[in-house]
C-alpha positions as CSV (number, residue, x, y, z in Angstrom):
1,M,0.0,0.0,0.0
2,Q,1.4,3.3,-1.0
3,E,0.4,6.4,1.0
4,D,0.3,10.0,-0.1
5,D,3.3,11.3,-2.1
6,T,5.3,12.6,0.7
7,I,5.1,11.5,4.3
8,K,7.0,14.1,6.4
9,G,9.5,12.9,8.9
10,R,9.6,9.3,7.6
11,G,12.2,7.7,5.4
12,A,10.1,5.0,3.8
13,Q,7.1,6.2,1.8
14,L,5.3,2.9,1.6
15,H,4.3,-0.3,3.2
16,T,6.0,-3.4,1.8
17,N,4.8,-6.9,1.7
18,N,5.7,-9.2,4.6
19,K,6.8,-12.5,3.2
20,F,5.7,-14.3,6.4
21,Q,2.1,-13.1,6.2
22,Q,-0.6,-14.9,4.2
23,Y,-2.7,-11.8,3.6
24,Q,-1.4,-8.4,2.6
25,Y,-2.9,-4.9,2.8
26,V,-2.5,-3.3,-0.7
27,T,-4.0,-0.9,-3.2
28,E,-3.5,-2.7,-6.4
29,H,-6.5,-1.0,-8.1
30,I,-6.3,2.5,-6.9
31,E,-8.7,3.6,-9.7
32,G,-11.5,1.7,-8.0
33,L,-11.4,3.8,-4.8
34,D,-13.8,6.7,-4.5
35,E,-11.4,8.6,-2.2
36,P,-7.7,8.2,-1.2
37,L,-7.0,5.3,1.2
38,I,-5.6,7.0,4.2
39,D,-3.6,5.4,6.9
40,G,-4.3,7.7,9.8
41,N,-2.1,5.8,12.2
42,R,1.1,7.8,11.7
43,E,2.3,8.2,15.3
44,T,5.2,6.2,16.7
45,K,4.0,3.3,18.9
46,I,6.2,1.6,21.5
47,F,5.7,-2.1,22.2
48,T,7.4,-4.2,25.0
49,E,9.2,-7.4,24.5
50,N,10.7,-9.5,27.4
51,P,13.3,-11.7,25.7
52,R,15.1,-14.5,27.5
53,K,18.5,-13.4,26.4
54,I,20.0,-10.1,25.2
55,V,23.6,-10.8,24.0
56,N,23.9,-12.0,20.5
57,H,27.1,-13.8,19.3
58,V,27.5,-12.9,15.6
59,E,29.1,-15.7,13.6
60,S,29.3,-13.8,10.3
61,P,32.8,-13.9,8.7
62,D,32.4,-10.2,8.0
63,V,32.5,-9.5,11.8
64,Y,33.8,-12.7,13.2
65,G,33.4,-13.3,16.9
66,M,31.5,-10.1,17.5
67,Y,29.0,-9.8,20.3
68,S,26.1,-7.4,20.1
69,I,23.1,-6.1,22.1
70,N,20.0,-4.5,20.6
71,P,17.8,-2.8,23.2
72,Y,15.3,-1.8,20.5
73,Q,13.9,-3.5,17.3
74,G,12.8,-1.1,14.6
75,C,14.2,2.4,14.5
76,E,12.4,5.8,14.4
77,H,15.5,7.3,12.7
78,G,13.9,6.0,9.5
79,C,17.2,5.7,7.5
80,I,16.0,4.7,4.0
81,Y,18.9,2.3,3.4
82,C,18.9,0.5,6.7
83,Y,19.9,-3.2,6.3
84,A,17.9,-4.0,9.5
85,R,14.5,-3.2,8.0
86,P,13.8,-6.8,6.9
87,T,14.2,-8.1,10.5
88,H,10.9,-6.3,11.4
89,E,9.0,-8.9,9.3
90,Y,9.7,-11.5,12.0
91,W,7.5,-9.5,14.4
92,G,4.6,-9.4,12.0
93,Y,5.3,-5.9,10.7
94,N,6.6,-4.6,7.4
95,A,10.0,-3.3,6.6
96,G,8.7,0.0,5.3
97,L,6.8,2.4,7.5
98,D,6.1,-0.2,10.2
99,F,9.9,-0.4,10.9
100,E,10.0,3.3,11.7
101,R,6.9,3.7,13.8
102,N,6.3,0.4,15.5
103,I,9.3,0.2,17.9
104,I,9.9,-2.8,20.2
105,A,11.6,-2.0,23.5
106,K,13.4,-4.5,25.6
107,H,13.0,-3.1,29.1
108,N,14.5,-6.1,30.8
109,A,17.8,-5.8,28.8
110,P,19.9,-4.5,31.8
111,D,18.8,-7.4,34.0
112,L,19.5,-9.9,31.3
113,L,23.0,-8.4,30.8
114,R,23.7,-8.8,34.5
115,S,22.6,-12.4,34.4
116,F,24.8,-12.9,31.3
117,F,27.9,-11.5,33.0
118,D,27.2,-13.6,36.1
119,K,27.7,-16.8,34.1
120,K,31.0,-18.4,34.8
121,S,31.3,-19.4,31.1
122,W,31.5,-15.7,30.0
123,K,35.0,-14.8,28.9
124,P,35.3,-11.0,28.8
125,A,35.1,-9.5,25.3
126,V,33.9,-6.3,23.6
127,I,30.1,-6.2,23.2
128,N,28.7,-3.7,20.7
129,V,25.6,-1.7,21.3
130,S,23.9,-1.8,18.8
131,G,24.5,-4.1,15.9
132,N,21.1,-3.7,14.3
133,T,19.1,-0.5,15.2
134,D,20.4,2.7,16.8
135,C,20.6,2.4,20.6
136,Y,20.2,6.2,20.9
137,Q,17.1,6.6,18.7
138,P,14.5,9.1,20.0
139,I,12.6,6.9,22.4
140,E,15.9,6.3,24.4
141,R,15.5,9.8,25.7
142,K,12.5,8.6,27.7
143,L,13.2,4.9,28.3
144,K,16.9,5.1,29.1
145,I,17.5,1.4,28.4
146,T,20.9,2.1,26.8
147,R,22.0,4.2,29.7
148,Q,21.1,1.4,32.1
149,L,23.1,-1.0,29.9
150,L,26.1,1.2,30.1
151,E,25.8,1.3,33.9
152,V,26.0,-2.5,33.9
153,F,29.1,-2.5,31.6
154,L,30.7,-0.1,34.1
155,E,29.6,-2.2,37.1
156,Y,31.2,-5.4,35.7
157,K,34.1,-3.5,33.9
158,N,33.3,-5.2,30.6
159,P,34.4,-3.3,27.4
160,V,31.7,-1.9,25.1
161,G,31.5,-0.5,21.6
162,I,28.8,1.9,20.6
163,I,27.7,3.1,17.1
164,T,25.1,5.8,16.7
165,K,24.1,8.8,14.6
166,N,22.3,10.7,17.4
167,S,23.7,13.4,19.7
168,L,21.6,12.0,22.6
169,I,24.7,10.0,23.5
170,L,26.1,13.1,25.1
171,R,23.4,12.7,27.8
172,D,25.5,9.8,29.1
173,L,28.8,11.6,29.1
174,D,29.2,10.9,32.8
175,I,29.2,7.2,32.4
176,L,31.2,7.3,29.2
177,K,34.0,9.2,31.0
178,Q,34.2,6.6,33.7
179,L,34.3,3.8,31.1
180,A,37.0,5.7,29.2
181,E,39.2,6.1,32.2
182,L,39.4,2.3,32.4
183,N,39.8,2.0,28.6
184,L,36.4,0.2,28.3
185,V,34.6,2.1,25.6
186,H,34.9,3.2,21.9
187,V,32.2,5.2,20.1
188,M,31.7,5.3,16.3
189,L,29.6,8.2,14.9
190,S,27.9,7.5,11.6
191,I,28.1,10.4,9.2
192,T,26.8,10.0,5.6
193,S,26.4,13.5,4.2
194,F,26.9,17.2,4.9
195,D,24.1,18.1,2.6
196,E,21.3,18.7,5.1
197,N,18.5,18.4,2.5
198,L,19.8,14.9,1.6
199,R,20.4,14.0,5.3
200,R,16.8,15.0,6.2
201,L,15.3,12.9,3.4
202,M,17.7,9.9,3.8
203,E,17.8,9.9,7.7
204,P,14.8,12.0,8.7
205,R,14.9,11.7,12.5
206,T,18.7,11.8,13.2
207,A,21.0,14.5,14.4
208,S,22.3,16.9,11.8
209,S,25.8,16.1,10.5
210,L,27.2,19.3,12.2
211,N,25.8,18.1,15.5
212,R,27.5,14.7,15.0
213,L,30.8,16.4,14.4
214,K,30.2,18.3,17.7
215,V,29.6,14.9,19.4
216,L,33.0,13.7,18.1
217,E,34.6,16.9,19.4
218,I,33.1,16.6,22.9
219,L,33.9,12.9,23.2
220,S,37.5,13.6,22.2
221,Q,37.8,16.5,24.6
222,N,36.8,14.2,27.3
223,N,39.3,11.5,26.3
224,I,36.6,9.1,25.1
225,S,38.0,7.1,22.1
226,C,35.9,7.7,19.0
227,G,35.8,7.3,15.3
228,V,33.6,7.8,12.2
229,M,31.6,5.5,10.0
230,T,30.9,6.8,6.5
231,A,28.2,4.2,6.0
232,P,26.7,3.5,3.8
233,I,28.3,5.1,0.8
234,I,25.7,5.4,-2.0
235,P,27.5,5.8,-5.3
236,G,26.2,8.8,-7.2
237,L,24.4,10.2,-4.1
238,N,26.9,10.8,-1.3
239,S,30.0,9.1,-2.6
240,S,31.6,12.4,-3.6
241,E,31.6,13.5,0.1
242,V,33.7,10.7,1.5
243,S,37.0,12.7,1.6
244,E,35.3,15.8,3.1
245,I,33.5,13.8,5.8
246,L,36.8,12.0,6.8
247,K,38.7,15.3,6.9
248,A,36.1,17.0,9.1
249,A,35.7,13.9,11.4
250,A,39.5,13.7,11.9
251,A,39.7,17.4,12.7
252,H,37.0,17.0,15.4
253,G,38.8,14.1,17.2
254,A,37.9,10.9,15.3
255,R,40.8,8.4,15.7
256,N,39.7,5.8,13.1
257,A,37.2,5.4,10.3
258,G,35.2,2.7,8.5
259,Y,32.8,2.4,5.6
260,T,30.4,0.2,3.8
261,I,28.7,0.4,0.4
262,V,25.0,0.3,0.3
263,R,23.2,-3.0,-0.4
264,L,19.5,-3.1,-0.7
265,N,18.6,-6.5,0.8
266,G,15.1,-8.0,0.6
267,P,12.3,-5.4,0.7
268,N,14.8,-2.6,0.9
269,E,15.0,-2.8,-2.9
270,D,11.4,-1.6,-3.3
271,I,11.7,0.9,-0.4
272,F,14.8,2.6,-1.8
273,H,13.6,2.4,-5.4
274,D,10.4,4.2,-4.5
275,W,12.3,6.8,-2.3
276,I,15.0,7.7,-4.9
277,H,12.5,8.2,-7.7
278,K,10.2,10.4,-5.5
279,H,12.9,12.6,-4.1
280,F,15.7,12.6,-6.7
281,P,14.0,11.7,-10.0
282,N,16.9,13.2,-12.1
283,K,19.5,11.1,-10.3
284,A,17.5,8.0,-9.7
285,K,18.5,5.9,-12.8
286,K,22.2,6.7,-12.4
287,V,22.3,5.9,-8.7
288,W,20.3,2.7,-9.2
289,N,22.7,1.5,-12.0
290,L,25.8,2.4,-9.9
291,I,24.5,0.4,-7.0
292,K,23.9,-2.6,-9.3
293,E,27.4,-2.2,-10.7
294,C,28.8,-2.6,-7.2
295,H,26.9,-5.9,-6.7
296,G,27.3,-7.8,-9.9
297,G,24.2,-6.5,-11.6
298,K,22.0,-6.6,-8.6
299,V,21.3,-4.1,-5.8
300,S,22.3,-6.5,-3.1
301,D,24.8,-9.3,-2.6
302,S,24.7,-11.8,0.2
303,R,28.3,-13.1,-0.2
304,Y,30.4,-12.8,2.9
305,R,33.5,-10.5,2.6
306,V,32.0,-8.9,-0.6
307,R,28.5,-7.7,0.3
308,M,29.7,-4.8,2.5
309,R,32.3,-3.4,0.2
310,G,31.1,-4.3,-3.3
311,E,33.3,-5.1,-6.3
312,G,34.0,-3.6,-9.7
313,A,35.2,-0.3,-10.9
314,T,32.9,1.9,-8.9
315,A,33.5,0.0,-5.6
316,D,37.3,0.0,-6.2
317,S,37.2,3.8,-6.8
318,I,35.4,4.3,-3.6
319,A,37.7,2.0,-1.7
320,Q,40.8,3.9,-3.1
321,L,39.3,7.3,-2.2
322,F,38.5,6.1,1.3
323,R,42.1,4.7,1.9
324,L,43.8,7.8,0.6
325,S,41.6,10.1,2.7
326,V,42.3,8.1,5.8
327,K,46.0,8.1,5.2
328,K,45.9,11.9,4.6
329,Y,43.8,13.0,7.5
330,F,44.0,10.4,10.2
331,T,47.6,11.1,11.3
332,G,47.1,11.2,15.0
333,P,47.0,8.4,17.6
334,K,45.0,5.3,16.8
335,P,42.5,3.6,19.1
336,V,44.0,1.0,21.4
337,A,42.4,-2.3,22.1
338,L,39.8,-2.1,24.8
339,D,40.8,-3.7,28.2
340,C,39.3,-7.1,28.8
341,S,41.5,-7.9,31.7
342,I,39.8,-6.0,34.5
343,F,36.4,-7.6,34.3
344,E,34.9,-8.4,37.7
345,R,31.7,-9.7,39.1
346,P,30.1,-8.1,42.2
347,N,28.9,-10.5,44.8
348,R,25.9,-10.1,47.1
349,N,27.7,-8.4,50.0
350,G,29.3,-5.7,47.8
351,Q,32.7,-7.3,47.5
352,M,34.2,-7.9,44.1
353,R,35.5,-11.1,42.8
354,M,37.1,-12.1,39.5
355,E,35.9,-15.3,37.8
356,F,37.1,-16.2,34.3
């Protein structure tokens, strides 16, 4: 079902089919309606899930051995390219508008993390918050699940990695400073464009790029290790900004950088195709073809070690630009490995004991 031409404050502009549902809500014969079919339910809704575990061990060769925590499913940021959109289908929602406005919160995540750390089988390692949706999306301001998770990381002295595109992270500067003093935290800020018109359309409910640079600056000033992710790079849309973004990020305190090339997995193909043709009709064909060029004639590639960087002339050109820019601008100290050696479990009488 496609809604009106422009839905303000949302990235996706349509509902996509959910492959797990037998019946779908569509408007295949719009000419048969006497008046527009209106979906008046446009406000963000928050649902609660009480999972039995919260730490996910990622086995993918692309990020081998990584552990992650996702306090939220779905993301109100509404980034049009988000690879996590298809996961919303497992909850009975669609990857389009539902992903952005039906948010599932895991309120018991901090308690589950404590229980996880209490297991004698746990060998201290870096856990990333989040690996799927942004842990500092707007609802975090009220629910504070991510803040509570950071308190648990500090309590047990377990290292944590964070990736976000929201300046809300500065609310937790007090905890981040304590973690940083023990070399237990590294933050990656995602910056995709300095073109605010593009940013608002592509990532509608995120912090401005200038505010993200400010976050890097403040984190750096407080000795909190941080870096920048230029992800995803969309050839023909934001690929020309790579060098400028890396230069600015380094100048504001970023110590390292990473990137991925966009891949439109599953229903993201329809979502992005609709979006690019609505907002950038003059560029749409060129951008679409460049994405396909990076993925062997398709807009997505599921092959490990290739899917995130692409291949071919366009992908190689982006990779070279990224490498040269990092070499030119990231000349300062690099992040050091986070400390896994000081992990400790509190016992019931307030004493601390180490058990590996």
